[in-house]
PAZAPA-4460 file (N, C-alpha, C; in steps of 0.05 Angstrom, whole numbers, plus 32768, in hexadecimal, padded with zeros to 4 digits):
% residues 309
    n_x    n_y    n_z   ca_x   ca_y   ca_z    c_x    c_y    c_z   seq   type   mol
   7902   81BE   8EF2   78F2   81C9   8F10   78DA   81B5   8F01     1      M     A
   78CC   81B1   8F0E   78B4   81A2   8F06   7898   81B5   8EFD     2      L     A
   788E   81BD   8EE8   7880   81C9   8EDB   7861   81B6   8ED7     3      A     A
   784E   81C2   8EE7   782F   81B9   8EE3   7822   81C1   8ED1     4      I     A
   7813   81C6   8EBA   7809   81D3   8EAD   77EB   81C6   8EA7     5      L     A
   77D2   81D4   8EAE   77BE   81C6   8EB2   77A8   81DB   8EA9     6      C     A
   7797   81D8   8E8E   7781   81EA   8E82   7769   81D7   8E8B     7      L     A
   775C   81E9   8E9D   773E   81E0   8EA6   7728   81F6   8EA3     8      T     A
   7717   81F3   8E90   7705   8210   8E91   7718   8222   8E8B     9      A     A
   7728   8226   8E80   7733   8245   8E72   7749   824F   8E92    10      G     A
   7755   823B   8EA0   7759   8242   8EB5   777D   8232   8EAF    11      V     A
   778F   8241   8EAD   77A5   8231   8EB1   77B5   8239   8EC2    12      L     A
   77B7   821D   8ECF   77D0   821D   8EE3   77EE   821B   8EE1    13      F     A
   77FA   8225   8EE5   781C   821F   8EDB   7822   8221   8EF7    14      H     A
   782D   8213   8F06   783E   8213   8F20   7856   820C   8F1C    15      T     A
   786D   821A   8F36   7884   820A   8F37   7881   81EE   8F3C    16      A     A
   7870   81E9   8F4C   786C   81D7   8F63   784E   81D4   8F71    17      F     A
   783C   81C0   8F75   7828   81C1   8F86   7823   81BE   8F9B    18      T     A
   7825   81CE   8FAF   7827   81C9   8FCA   7812   81B9   8FD7    19      P     A
   77FE   81B1   8FD5   77EC   81A2   8FE8   77DB   8192   8FD3    20      T     A
   77DB   818E   8FB4   77CD   8183   8FA1   77D0   818E   8F82    21      G     A
   77C2   817D   8F71   77C3   8184   8F58   77B0   819A   8F55    22      G     A
   77A1   81A5   8F36   7795   81B2   8F2A   7779   81A8   8F35    23      C     A
   7760   81BE   8F39   774B   81BA   8F3B   773E   81B4   8F27    24      Q     A
   7722   81B6   8F22   7716   81AE   8F16   76FA   81C1   8F14    25      T     A
   76EF   81C9   8EFD   76D0   81DE   8F04   76C8   81D4   8EEA    26      S     A
   76A8   81D9   8EE8   7698   81D2   8ED0   768B   81F4   8EC9    27      Q     A
   7680   81F0   8EC0   766C   8204   8EAC   7672   8222   8EB7    28      N     A
   7689   8228   8EA7   769E   823E   8EA7   76A8   8247   8E90    29      I     A
   769E   825F   8E82   76A4   8266   8E6B   76B8   827A   8E6A    30      S     A
   76CC   8282   8E7E   76DB   8297   8E73   76E6   82A0   8E5D    31      P     A
   76E5   82C0   8E5F   76EE   82CE   8E43   770E   82C5   8E37    32      P     A
   771D   82BF   8E4B   773C   82BC   8E41   7744   82A1   8E52    33      G     A
   775F   82A5   8E5F   776E   828F   8E62   777B   82A2   8E83    34      V     A
   776F   828E   8E98   7782   8298   8EB3   7797   8289   8EB7    35      L     A
   77A6   8292   8EC1   77C7   828A   8EC9   77C6   828B   8EE3    36      I     A
   77D3   8273   8EF9   77D9   827E   8F12   77F2   826C   8F18    37      V     A
   7807   827C   8F13   7820   8275   8F1E   782C   8278   8F3D    38      E     A
   783A   8268   8F3C   784D   826C   8F56   786F   8281   8F53    39      F     A
   7870   8295   8F64   7881   82A5   8F5A   7898   829D   8F6F    40      G     A
   7890   8284   8F79   78A7   8270   8F8F   78B7   8257   8F81    41      I     A
   78D3   825B   8F7D   78D4   823E   8F79   78D6   822B   8F8B    42      T     A
   78E3   8205   8F83   78E1   81F8   8F97   78F4   81FE   8FAA    43      Q     A
   7906   8209   8FAB   7916   820C   8FC1   7912   8225   8FD5    44      E     A
   78FC   8238   8FCC   78EF   824F   8FE0   78F8   8268   8FDD    45      G     A
   7907   8264   8FC5   790E   827F   8FB9   78FB   828C   8FA1    46      L     A
   78FA   82AA   8FA8   78E4   82BE   8F96   78E9   82BB   8F7A    47      A     A
   78DE   82B1   8F69   78E4   82B3   8F47   78E8   82C9   8F42    48      T     A
   78F1   82CE   8F29   78FB   82E3   8F1A   78DE   82F5   8F18    49      S     A
   78CB   82EF   8F07   78B2   82F3   8F0D   78A4   8302   8F28    50      A     A
   78AA   82F3   8F41   78A7   82FC   8F5B   78B1   8320   8F56    51      W     A
   78CE   8318   8F56   78DF   832E   8F65   78D6   8349   8F49    52      R     A
   78D0   8341   8F39   78CA   8353   8F22   78AC   8365   8F2C    53      D     A
   789A   834F   8F32   7882   8361   8F45   7882   836F   8F64    54      A     A
   7899   8367   8F6A   78A2   8378   8F84   78AF   838A   8F83    55      I     A
   78BB   838A   8F6A   78D1   83A0   8F69   78D0   83BD   8F79    56      H     A
   78BD   83C8   8F6B   78B6   83E8   8F77   78B5   83E4   8F8F    57      A     A
   78A7   83D7   8F97   78A7   83D5   8FC0   78BE   83DC   8FCE    58      R     A
   78D2   83D3   8FC2   78EC   83CE   8FD1   7904   83D7   8FC9    59      H     A
   7916   83E5   8FE6   7932   83E9   8FCF   7943   83D4   8FCD    60      P     A
   7956   83DC   8FBA   7965   83C7   8FB4   7970   83AF   8FC6    61      E     A
   797D   83B9   8FDC   7986   83A4   8FEF   7973   8399   8FFC    62      D     A
   7959   839D   9001   7943   838C   9008   793B   8376   8FF2    63      R     A
   7939   8386   8FD5   792E   836A   8FC3   7947   8358   8FC2    64      L     A
   7961   8364   8FC6   7978   834F   8FC1   7977   8339   8FD2    65      S     A
   796D   8343   8FEE   796B   832C   9003   7958   8316   8FF8    66      N     A
   7942   832B   8FEE   7927   8319   8FEF   7939   8301   8FDA    67      I     A
   794C   8301   8FC5   794E   82F5   8FAA   795C   82D9   8FBA    68      A     A
   7968   82E4   8FC8   797A   82CB   8FD8   7976   82C2   8FEB    69      V     A
   795E   82C1   8FF5   7953   82B6   9016   793E   82A8   9007    70      T     A
   7943   8292   900B   792B   8281   9009   7917   8280   901A    71      P     A
   78FF   827A   9019   78E9   8278   902B   78D0   826D   901F    72      R     A
   78CF   8244   9025   78BE   8236   9021   78A3   823D   9024    73      R     A
   7897   823A   9013   786F   8239   9024   7872   822A   903B    74      L     A
   7860   823A   9042   7855   822A   9062   783A   821C   905F    75      T     A
   782F   820D   906E   781B   8201   9064   7801   8213   9068    76      P     A
   7807   822B   9074   77F0   823F   9079   77F1   8249   9059    77      D     A
   7809   8257   9053   7805   825F   903B   7800   8248   9020    78      E     A
   7808   8237   9022   77F9   821B   9010   77DD   821B   9011    79      S     A
   77D7   8222   9021   77B5   8223   9023   77AA   8232   9014    80      L     A
   77B5   8254   901C   77AF   8268   9013   77B8   825F   8FF2    81      W     A
   77C9   825B   8FEF   77CD   824A   8FCB   77B7   823C   8FBE    82      A     A
   77B2   8233   8FCB   779B   8218   8FCD   7782   8229   8FC8    83      D     A
   7775   823E   8FD2   7764   8248   8FD9   7765   8255   8FBB    84      L     A
   7776   826C   8FB2   777A   827E   8FA1   7771   8267   8F8A    85      I     A
   778B   8255   8F8C   777C   8242   8F6C   7762   8230   8F68    86      R     A
   775C   8231   8F7D   7737   822B   8F7F   772D   8241   8F6C    87      Q     A
   7730   8256   8F7B   7719   826E   8F74   7720   8277   8F5D    88      K     A
   773D   826B   8F50   7742   8273   8F32   772E   8267   8F26    89      A     A
   7728   8256   8F24   7715   8246   8F16   76F8   8255   8F10    90      L     A
   76F6   8265   8F23   76E0   8270   8F1C   76D9   8290   8F13    91      T     A
   76F4   829D   8F1D   76FA   82B1   8F16   76FA   82C6   8EEF    92      W     A
   76FB   82AE   8EE4   76F4   82B7   8EC5   76D8   82BB   8EC1    93      P     A
   76C2   82B5   8ED3   76A8   82B7   8ED5   769F   82CB   8EDE    94      A     A
   76AA   82E2   8EEF   76B1   82FC   8EF7   76AD   8311   8EE2    95      L     A
   76BF   8305   8ED6   76D3   831F   8EC3   76BE   832D   8EB7    96      I     A
   76AB   8328   8EAB   7690   8330   8EA0   7684   834D   8EAF    97      D     A
   7682   8344   8EC5   7672   835A   8ED5   7687   8366   8EDD    98      S     A
   76A2   8360   8EE8   76B8   8378   8EEE   76BC   838A   8ECF    99      L     A
   76AF   8381   8EBA   76B8   8395   8EA7   76A6   83B1   8EA4   100      R     A
   768D   83A6   8EB5   7678   83B9   8EB1   7681   83DA   8EAD   101      M     A
   7692   83E1   8EC3   7692   83F8   8EC4   76A8   8401   8EAE   102      P     A
   76AE   83F4   8E99   76C1   83F5   8E85   76BB   83F2   8E64   103      F     A
   769E   83F9   8E5A   769F   83F2   8E4D   76B1   83F6   8E35   104      P     A
   76B3   83E1   8E1B   76CB   83E4   8E05   76E7   83DE   8E14   105      G     A
   76ED   83DE   8E25   7706   83C6   8E35   7701   83B6   8E36   106      I     A
   7715   83A0   8E2C   7719   8382   8E2A   772D   837E   8E41   107      T     A
   7732   8363   8E54   7743   8361   8E62   7758   8353   8E51   108      P     A
   7772   8356   8E5E   7782   833E   8E47   777D   831E   8E44   109      P     A
   7783   8319   8E2F   7776   82F7   8E27   7785   82E9   8E3D   110      D     A
   779B   82EF   8E42   77A2   82DE   8E5C   77AB   82F1   8E77   111      T     A
   77A0   82EB   8E89   77A0   82EF   8EB0   77B5   82DE   8EB8   112      L     A
   77C5   82EC   8EC8   77DA   82E0   8ECC   77D5   82E6   8EF7   113      I     A
   77D7   82CF   8EFD   77CD   82D3   8F22   77EF   82C2   8F27   114      I     A
   77FC   82DA   8F37   7815   82D1   8F43   781F   82CE   8F5D   115      L     A
   7821   82B7   8F69   7819   82B1   8F89   783E   82B0   8F91   116      L     A
   7841   82C4   8FA9   785D   82C4   8FAE   7857   82C6   8FD1   117      G     A
   785F   82C7   8FD9   786C   82C8   8FFE   7883   82D7   9008   118      N     A
   7894   82ED   8FFD   78A1   82FA   8FFF   789A   831B   8FF3   119      Q     A
   789D   8331   9007   789F   8348   8FFA   7887   8358   8FE8   120      G     A
   786D   8341   8FE8   785D   8353   8FE6   7842   8366   8FED   121      G     A
   782B   8366   8FE9   7819   836F   8FF7   77F9   8351   8FF0   122      E     A
   77EC   8355   9007   77D6   8344   9007   77CF   8342   8FEE   123      D     A
   77C7   834F   8FD8   77C6   834F   8FBF   77D2   8364   8FB0   124      A     A
   77D8   8367   8F9C   77E7   8382   8F84   77E6   837A   8F74   125      F     A
   77E9   8388   8F5C   77EC   8390   8F43   7804   8390   8F39   126      L     A
   7818   837E   8F2B   7834   8389   8F21   7835   839B   8F10   127      S     A
   784F   83A3   8F02   7852   83AE   8EF1   7843   83A7   8ED3   128      P     A
   784C   8386   8ED6   7846   837B   8EC6   7828   8373   8EBC   129      A     A
   781A   8382   8ECF   77FA   8372   8ED4   77FA   8360   8ED5   130      L     A
   77FF   834E   8EE7   77F8   833A   8EF6   77F2   833F   8F0E   131      K     A
   77D7   832F   8F11   77C9   8338   8F31   77D5   8323   8F40   132      I     A
   77E6   832A   8F56   77F3   8322   8F68   77EA   831E   8F87   133      C     A
   77F0   8305   8F92   77ED   82F9   8FAC   7805   82F7   8FBC   134      F     A
   7807   8309   8FD6   7820   82FA   8FE9   7812   82E9   8FFB   135      D     A
   7811   82D3   8FF3   7805   82C2   9007   780D   82C1   902C   136      L     A
   7828   82CF   902F   7830   82DA   904C   781C   82EA   9055   137      N     A
   7815   82FF   9046   780C   830F   904F   77ED   8306   9052   138      K     A
   77EB   82FC   9042   77C3   82F4   903F   77C1   82DD   905C   139      L     A
   77D6   82CF   9062   77CE   82C1   907C   77D6   82D0   9093   140      H     A
   77F0   82E8   9095   77ED   82F3   90A5   77D9   8309   90B1   141      R     A
   77CA   8310   909D   77B5   8329   90A6   7799   831E   90A6   142      Y     A
   7797   8308   909B   777C   82FF   9091   776F   82E0   90A4   143      Y     A
   7784   82D0   90A9   7786   82B4   90BA   7789   829E   90A4   144      G     A
   777F   8291   90B1   777D   8277   909C   7768   827D   907E   145      P     A
   7776   826F   906F   776B   8263   9056   774C   825D   9060   146      A     A
   7749   824B   906B   7732   823A   906E   771D   824A   907C   147      S     A
   7726   8261   9087   770D   8279   9094   76F2   827A   907B   148      D     A
   76E1   827A   907B   76D3   8284   9071   76CC   8295   905F   149      E     A
   76D1   82B0   9072   76D4   82C8   9063   76E9   82CB   9050   150      I     A
   76FF   82BC   9050   7710   82C1   903F   770B   82B9   902C   151      N     A
   76F9   82A3   9022   76F3   829E   9005   76E5   82B2   9000   152      H     A
   76D2   82C5   900C   76C3   82DE   9001   76E0   82F5   8FF5   153      D     A
   76F1   82ED   900B   7707   8309   900B   7711   8304   8FEF   154      R     A
   7722   82F0   8FED   7736   82E9   8FCE   7723   82EE   8FBE   155      I     A
   7704   82EF   8FB9   76FD   82F3   8FA2   76FC   8316   8FA2   156      D     A
   76F8   8321   8FB6   76FD   8340   8FB1   770E   8344   8FB1   157      R     A
   7726   833A   8FB0   7740   8347   8FAA   774E   8341   8F94   158      F     A
   7736   8324   8F7F   7743   8323   8F6E   7732   833A   8F5A   159      F     A
   7720   833D   8F62   770B   8351   8F55   7718   8369   8F57   160      A     A
   771F   837C   8F6C   772F   8392   8F71   774E   8394   8F61   161      H     A
   7759   837F   8F5F   776E   837F   8F4A   776B   837E   8F32   162      E     A
   7754   836C   8F2C   7744   8370   8F12   7740   838B   8F0B   163      L     A
   7730   8398   8F19   772E   83AE   8F13   7741   83C7   8F0B   164      T     A
   7754   83C9   8F12   7773   83D2   8F11   777B   83CE   8EEB   165      H     A
   7778   83B5   8EED   7782   83AD   8ECF   7770   83B8   8EBA   166      V     A
   7751   83BD   8EC3   7740   83BF   8EB1   7747   83E0   8EAF   167      L     A
   774E   83EC   8EC3   7752   8409   8EC6   775D   8415   8EB6   168      H     A
   7781   83FD   8EB4   7797   8411   8EA8   778F   8409   8E8C   169      K     A
   777C   83F5   8E8B   777C   83F0   8E6B   776B   840E   8E60   170      A     A
   7759   8415   8E6C   774A   8429   8E63   7757   843D   8E64   171      W     A
   7771   8444   8E7A   777D   8460   8E76   778A   8462   8E65   172      R     A
   779C   8447   8E59   77AC   8447   8E3F   7797   8449   8E26   173      K     A
   7786   8446   8E24   7774   844E   8E0B   7773   8466   8E0D   174      K     A
   776C   846F   8E20   775F   848D   8E1D   777A   84A1   8E1E   175      R     A
   7797   8494   8E22   77A8   84A2   8E29   77AD   84BD   8E39   176      G     A
   77A5   84AD   8E48   779F   84C8   8E60   77BC   84CA   8E71   177      L     A
   77C1   84E4   8E72   77DC   84EE   8E7D   77D6   84F7   8E99   178      E     A
   77EA   84FD   8EAC   77E4   8504   8ECA   7804   851B   8EC6   179      L     A
   77F1   8530   8ECF   7810   8545   8EC4   7812   8550   8EE6   180      A     A
   7809   8551   8EF9   780B   8559   8F15   7803   854A   8F23   181      S     A
   781E   854A   8F3D   780D   8538   8F58   77EF   853A   8F5E   182      P     A
   77E5   8551   8F5E   77C8   854C   8F5B   77B9   853E   8F4C   183      F     A
   77BA   853B   8F28   77B7   852D   8F1B   77B3   850F   8F20   184      E     A
   77CB   850C   8F26   77D1   84EF   8F34   77C2   84EC   8F4F   185      Y     A
   77C2   84F8   8F5A   77AB   84F6   8F79   778F   84EC   8F72   186      A     A
   777F   84F8   8F5F   776A   84F5   8F50   775C   84DB   8F45   187      L     A
   777F   84D7   8F38   777C   84B9   8F2B   7780   84AF   8F40   188      W     A
   7788   84A7   8F4E   778D   8492   8F60   7771   848E   8F72   189      E     A
   776A   84A2   8F7B   774C   84A3   8F7B   7739   8497   8F76   190      C     A
   773E   84A1   8F61   7724   8488   8F48   772A   8471   8F41   191      L     A
   7747   8465   8F3F   7746   844A   8F34   774D   843D   8F5C   192      T     A
   775B   844F   8F6B   775A   843A   8F7B   7739   8438   8F91   193      E     A
   7733   844C   8F82   7715   8451   8F98   76FE   843F   8F88   194      G     A
   770B   8435   8F66   76FA   8422   8F67   7703   8407   8F6B   195      L     A
   7717   8405   8F71   7721   83E7   8F72   7717   83DF   8F8A   196      G     A
   771A   83F6   8FA1   7711   83ED   8FB9   76EF   83ED   8FC2   197      N     A
   76E6   83F9   8FAE   76C2   83F1   8FA9   76C1   83D4   8FA7   198      Y     A
   76DE   83CA   8F93   76D6   83A8   8F94   76DD   839B   8FAA   199      R     A
   76E9   83AA   8FBA   76F6   839A   8FD6   76E3   83A2   8FE4   200      S     A
   76CB   83B1   8FEF   76B4   83A9   8FFC   76A9   839D   900A   201      L     A
   76A2   8396   901C   7693   837A   9031   767E   8382   9036   202      S     A
   766F   8377   9048   765C   8379   9049   7657   838A   9065   203      G     A
   7667   8391   906C   7679   83A8   907E   7671   83BC   9082   204      K     A
   767B   83BF   9064   766C   83E0   9058   7656   83E1   9048   205      W     A
   7650   83CE   9044   762F   83D6   902A   7622   83BD   9040   206      L     A
   7602   83CC   903E   75EB   83C4   904A   75D9   83B2   902B   207      R     A
   75DE   83C1   9016   75C8   83B9   9002   75C9   83CA   8FEA   208      G     A
   75C6   83CF   8FDD   75C3   83DB   8FBD   75CC   83FD   8FC9   209      K     A
   75EB   8408   8FCB   75F2   841F   8FCC   75EC   8424   8FE9   210      G     A
   75E3   8416   8FF6   75DF   8423   9015   75F5   8416   9025   211      E     A
   7601   8425   9036   761B   842E   9040   7610   8423   9061   212      L     A
   7623   8412   9068   761F   8407   9083   761E   8420   9096   213      S     A
   7618   841F   90B4   7620   8433   90C5   7640   843E   90CA   214      P     A
   7646   8420   90C8   766D   8425   90C6   7677   842C   90B1   215      H     A
   766F   842B   909C   7677   8436   9082   7673   8456   9080   216      A     A
   7651   845F   908B   764E   8474   9089   765D   8489   909F   217      Q     A
   766A   847A   90BB   7676   8486   90C7   7694   8488   90C9   218      G     A
   76A1   847C   90B1   76BE   847B   90A2   76BF   848F   9095   219      T     A
   76A1   8492   9084   76A5   84AC   9071   76AC   84C9   9076   220      L     A
   7696   84D0   908F   7697   84DF   909C   76B5   84EB   90A7   221      Q     A
   76C5   84D2   90B1   76DC   84E0   90BB   76ED   84DF   90A3   222      R     A
   76ED   84C6   908C   7706   84CF   907A   76FE   84ED   9062   223      L     A
   76E2   84F1   9065   76DD   8503   904F   76F2   8523   9059   224      Q     A
   76F3   8526   906B   7702   8542   9075   771D   853B   9077   225      P     A
   772A   8529   9070   7743   8520   9062   7748   8525   904A   226      I     A
   7739   8518   903E   7736   8515   9019   772F   852A   9013   227      F     A
   7724   8542   9014   7722   855E   9013   773E   856B   901A   228      V     A
   7751   856A   902D   7764   857F   9043   7777   856C   902C   229      E     A
   7775   8553   9022   778F   854A   9013   7798   8551   8FF9   230      R     A
   777A   8555   8FED   7775   8560   8FCE   777A   857E   8FD1   231      L     A
   7773   858C   8FE2   7777   85A7   8FDC   7795   85AE   8FE1   232      S     A
   77A2   859B   8FF5   77BE   859D   8FF1   77CB   8599   8FDF   233      A     A
   77C4   8580   8FCF   77D2   857D   8FB9   77CC   857F   8F9A   234      L     A
   77B7   8596   8F9E   77B5   85B0   8F8C   77D2   85B6   8F7D   235      Q     A
   77DC   85C6   8F90   77F3   85D4   8F95   780B   85C6   8F99   236      H     A
   780F   85AB   8F9C   7827   85A3   8FA8   7838   8599   8F9D   237      A     A
   7857   859F   8F9C   786B   8589   8F94   786A   8575   8F9A   238      G     A
   7877   8563   8F89   788A   8544   8F89   788B   8543   8FA8   239      E     A
   78A3   8557   8FB1   78AC   854C   8FCD   788F   854E   8FE1   240      T     A
   787B   8561   8FE1   7869   8567   8FEC   784F   854B   8FE9   241      E     A
   7851   8544   8FD2   783C   853B   8FCA   7841   8518   8FD7   242      A     A
   7852   8516   8FD9   7859   84F9   8FDF   784D   84F3   8FFE   243      E     A
   7851   8509   900F   7841   8508   9029   782B   850E   902B   244      T     A
   781D   851B   9016   7809   8525   9014   77F2   8509   900C   245      L     A
   77FD   84FE   8FFE   77F7   84DF   8FEB   77EE   84CC   9002   246      L     A
   7803   84C4   901C   7808   84B4   9029   77DF   84AF   9035   247      T     A
   77E1   8498   9037   77C5   848F   9037   77AF   8487   9028   248      G     A
   77B0   849C   9013   77A2   849A   8FFA   7797   8476   8FF6   249      L     A
   77AB   846A   8FEF   779A   844E   8FE7   77AD   843A   8FFA   250      S     A
   77C4   8446   900B   77D3   842C   901F   77CC   8433   903C   251      S     A
   77D0   841C   9046   77CD   8415   9061   77B1   840D   906E   252      G     A
   77B0   840B   907F   7795   83FE   908A   777B   8407   9075   253      A     A
   776D   83F4   9076   775B   83FB   9064   773E   8412   9063   254      F     A
   773E   840F   9082   7727   8424   908F   7737   8444   908E   255      D     A
   7748   8446   9084   7757   845E   908B   7769   8466   9071   256      Q     A
   7756   8458   905A   7760   8467   9037   7751   847F   9030   257      K     A
   775F   849C   9040   7750   84AF   9036   7743   84B6   901E   258      W     A
   7750   84AA   900A   7749   84B1   8FE7   7739   8494   8FDA   259      G     A
   773F   847E   8FE1   7741   8468   8FD3   771E   845B   8FE0   260      A     A
   7723   845C   8FF9   7705   8453   900D   76F2   8466   9009   261      L     A
   76FA   8486   9007   76E2   8498   9006   76D5   849B   8FEE   262      T     A
   76E5   8492   8FDC   76DD   8499   8FB8   76C8   8477   8FC0   263      V     A
   76CE   8461   8FC7   76C8   844A   8FBD   76B3   8451   8FD0   264      A     A
   76A8   8456   8FE5   768B   8452   8FF3   767E   8468   8FDE   265      L     A
   7684   8483   8FD6   7673   848A   8FC4   7677   8483   8FAE   266      W     A
   767F   8473   8F9C   7675   8463   8F8C   766C   8448   8F95   267      L     A
   7665   843B   8FA2   7649   842B   8FAE   7639   8435   8FB3   268      A     A
   762D   8453   8FB3   761D   845A   8FB9   7610   845F   8F97   269      Q     A
   7626   8470   8F8A   7621   846E   8F6F   7610   8456   8F61   270      E     A
   7622   8447   8F64   761C   8427   8F57   7605   8421   8F5D   271      A     A
   75F8   841C   8F74   75E6   8417   8F81   75DD   83F9   8F7B   272      K     A
   75EF   83EA   8F6F   75F1   83C9   8F6C   75ED   83BD   8F51   273      G     A
   75F2   83D6   8F3F   75F5   83DA   8F23   7606   83E3   8F17   274      D     A
   7629   83D8   8F0E   763B   83E5   8F13   763F   83F5   8EF1   275      D     A
   7626   83F4   8EDD   7629   8401   8ED2   762A   841C   8ED4   276      R     A
   7618   8426   8EE6   7615   843A   8EF8   763A   844C   8EF6   277      N     A
   7646   8441   8EF5   7660   8447   8EFF   7674   8451   8EE3   278      L     A
   7663   844E   8ECD   7674   844D   8EB3   7673   8473   8EAD   279      R     A
   7669   847C   8EB2   7664   8495   8EBA   7684   84AC   8EC2   280      K     A
   768B   8497   8EDC   7695   84A5   8EEF   76B4   8494   8EE2   281      W     A
   76B4   8476   8EDC   76CD   847E   8ECA   76CF   848B   8EB6   282      V     A
   76C8   8490   8EA2   76C5   8496   8E89   76CD   84B8   8E95   283      E     A
   76C3   84C6   8EAC   76C9   84E3   8EB1   76E2   84E9   8EBB   284      A     A
   76F7   84D5   8EBE   770D   84D3   8EC4   7711   84DC   8EDD   285      G     A
   772E   84E7   8EE9   773A   84EF   8EF7   772A   8501   8F09   286      P     A
   7726   8514   8EF9   7713   8531   8EFD   76FA   8530   8F07   287      T     A
   76EE   8516   8EFD   76CF   8511   8F02   76CB   8508   8F24   288      G     A
   76E4   8507   8F38   76E8   84FC   8F56   76E0   8518   8F5E   289      V     A
   76E6   8533   8F4F   76E0   8549   8F65   76C1   854C   8F66   290      L     A
   76AF   8541   8F44   7696   8545   8F45   7692   8530   8F59   291      V     A
   7697   8514   8F56   768A   8505   8F69   7688   850E   8F89   292      L     A
   76A1   8518   8F91   769F   851D   8FA5   768D   853E   8FB3   293      A     A
   768A   8550   8F9C   766F   8561   8F9F   7657   8559   8FA4   294      R     A
   7654   853D   8F9B   7637   8532   8F9A   763C   8525   8FB9   295      K     A
   764F   851E   8FCA   7647   8518   8FDC   7652   8521   8FF7   296      Y     A
   7662   8534   8FF4   7672   8542   900A   765E   854F   901A   297      L     A
   7664   8558   9035   7645   8569   9035   7650   8589   9039   298      P     A
   7649   85A0   9038   7643   85B2   9032   7663   85C7   9032   299      E     A
   7665   85BA   9055   7683   85CB   9053   7696   85BF   904E   300      N     A
   769C   85A9   9044   76AD   859C   9035   76A7   859E   901B   301      L     A
   7696   85A3   900C   7697   85AB   8FF0   76A4   85CB   8FEE   302      K     A
   76A3   85E0   9001   76AD   85F8   8FFA   76CF   85F0   8FFA   303      E     A
   76D5   85D7   8FFE   76F0   85DF   900B   76FE   85CF   8FF2   304      Q     A
   76F4   85C3   8FE4   76F3   85B0   8FD3   770B   85C2   8FBE   305      L     A
   7723   85B6   8FA7   7731   85C0   8F9B   771A   85C6   8F7B   306      P     A
   771E   85D9   8F74   7713   85E6   8F5E   7722   85E0   8F46   307      K     A
   771B   85D2   8F31   7720   85D1   8F15   7712   85DD   8F03   308      T     A
   771E   85E1   8EED   7719   85F1   8ED8   76FE   85D8   8EC5   309      N     A
***
């Protein structure tokens, strides 16, 4: 298999092949480490073991077995998305310091791996091995051609979202945070996915420093009652019941994420354009979500919010 290695401005491209060209170049970037872009697709179109590992928890074994033996070569549209990501990867190291702002004392890995595949993933997701993964097929299916100007900003926001998860997982490991119940898990997911989705917010949601757009305000009014209802039920739920109650917290259509988007919009109002204002909410941990909720919920919903010791 042809392997091409190119180290340019701290970005290492490690590709099984180059669909439409060689390594990009850039100037004036001083990243803190190395960012590696890898293809999770062989020349024959099969998913590599790294890609199969990344999607393993997302599918039953029969589906994974099918993916392992089903070749799916990159389409021209998928190749253009791969090219966009490789080009953008040259600028991403310069974003890391600002993305670290809510996590003082937390350092990202020396090496960050960006893994590109085209079967069985999500548009952007984090693998168990903390690789930032992009499913090129989903990116084109959901968002259209990579050449659309809006997608240049979108892919930056997706990277910021997933790197935020990398940093938050490092924060949790450093704190030794354990989650003892479905309720605690839900609060943690609201916090970590809320912060991640805060990074995903576009101009559709935010007007200025912490000012929500009318669309965001309307969405928040719709989601907040669901947020309170689900958390209240989760406080005393067993694992079987919790599985249903957790549905939609951070999955599905973006504007339906009752946990992640609700908290993201609250955090945007807290940040007011300065992410150092988010440090106290990271440090507060999962139970801080309830404190944050009491700050922004209307009085009638505050009364229904679960109370903790």
